[in-house]
BALOBA-1460 file (C-alpha; in Angstrom, 3 decimals):
// residues 51
<rec num="1" residu="x" x="14.200" y="-18.276" z="-10.323"/>
<rec num="2" residu="x" x="11.286" y="-17.086" z="-8.211"/>
<rec num="3" residu="x" x="8.229" y="-19.087" z="-7.224"/>
<rec num="4" residu="x" x="5.155" y="-18.809" z="-9.465"/>
<rec num="5" residu="x" x="2.660" y="-16.137" z="-8.423"/>
<rec num="6" residu="x" x="-1.045" y="-16.936" z="-8.417"/>
<rec num="7" residu="x" x="-3.659" y="-14.235" z="-8.942"/>
<rec num="8" residu="x" x="-7.433" y="-14.372" z="-9.037"/>
<rec num="9" residu="x" x="-9.863" y="-11.591" z="-9.952"/>
<rec num="10" residu="x" x="-13.669" y="-11.537" z="-10.041"/>
<rec num="11" residu="x" x="-16.083" y="-8.691" z="-10.693"/>
<rec num="12" residu="x" x="-19.633" y="-7.893" z="-11.717"/>
<rec num="13" residu="x" x="-18.506" y="-4.549" z="-13.185"/>
<rec num="14" residu="x" x="-17.872" y="-4.738" z="-16.960"/>
<rec num="15" residu="x" x="-15.555" y="-1.699" z="-16.850"/>
<rec num="16" residu="x" x="-13.322" y="-3.371" z="-14.246"/>
<rec num="17" residu="x" x="-13.140" y="-6.502" z="-16.397"/>
<rec num="18" residu="x" x="-12.171" y="-4.447" z="-19.454"/>
<rec num="19" residu="x" x="-9.490" y="-2.621" z="-17.455"/>
<rec num="20" residu="x" x="-7.983" y="-5.882" z="-16.191"/>
<rec num="21" residu="x" x="-7.757" y="-7.367" z="-19.691"/>
<rec num="22" residu="x" x="-6.275" y="-4.158" z="-21.122"/>
<rec num="23" residu="x" x="-3.673" y="-4.040" z="-18.341"/>
<rec num="24" residu="x" x="-2.782" y="-7.747" z="-18.289"/>
<rec num="25" residu="x" x="-2.709" y="-8.388" z="-22.032"/>
<rec num="26" residu="x" x="-1.295" y="-5.545" z="-24.112"/>
<rec num="27" residu="x" x="-3.254" y="-4.615" z="-27.234"/>
<rec num="28" residu="x" x="-6.360" y="-6.558" z="-26.155"/>
<rec num="29" residu="x" x="-9.825" y="-5.172" z="-25.631"/>
<rec num="30" residu="x" x="-12.618" y="-7.125" z="-23.967"/>
<rec num="31" residu="x" x="-15.874" y="-6.380" z="-25.788"/>
<rec num="32" residu="x" x="-19.091" y="-6.782" z="-23.874"/>
<rec num="33" residu="x" x="-22.477" y="-6.473" z="-25.521"/>
<rec num="34" residu="x" x="-26.058" y="-6.970" z="-24.474"/>
<rec num="35" residu="x" x="-27.617" y="-6.797" z="-21.062"/>
<rec num="36" residu="x" x="-24.947" y="-6.613" z="-18.360"/>
<rec num="37" residu="x" x="-27.281" y="-6.812" z="-15.356"/>
<rec num="38" residu="x" x="-26.118" y="-10.418" z="-14.710"/>
<rec num="39" residu="x" x="-22.518" y="-9.823" z="-15.801"/>
<rec num="40" residu="x" x="-19.872" y="-11.853" z="-13.972"/>
<rec num="41" residu="x" x="-16.203" y="-12.066" z="-14.923"/>
<rec num="42" residu="x" x="-13.501" y="-14.282" z="-13.406"/>
<rec num="43" residu="x" x="-9.831" y="-14.372" z="-14.306"/>
<rec num="44" residu="x" x="-7.195" y="-16.626" z="-12.773"/>
<rec num="45" residu="x" x="-3.554" y="-17.049" z="-13.714"/>
<rec num="46" residu="x" x="-0.163" y="-18.223" z="-12.610"/>
<rec num="47" residu="x" x="2.802" y="-16.040" z="-13.506"/>
<rec num="48" residu="x" x="6.033" y="-17.998" z="-13.776"/>
<rec num="49" residu="x" x="8.309" y="-15.251" z="-15.015"/>
<rec num="50" residu="x" x="10.375" y="-15.313" z="-18.187"/>
<rec num="51" residu="x" x="10.586" y="-18.639" z="-20.008"/>
């Protein structure tokens, strides 16, 4: 068993946020609407492998 892996991602670019969600979670699409001038996205997770 390997040690858990921690990852953290932050962006102010809505397209980068959408790409991260699409890549990390198959068949998911982050929808963003409205004014994105103050957009901020943060994602943090621990990957522990197969359970």
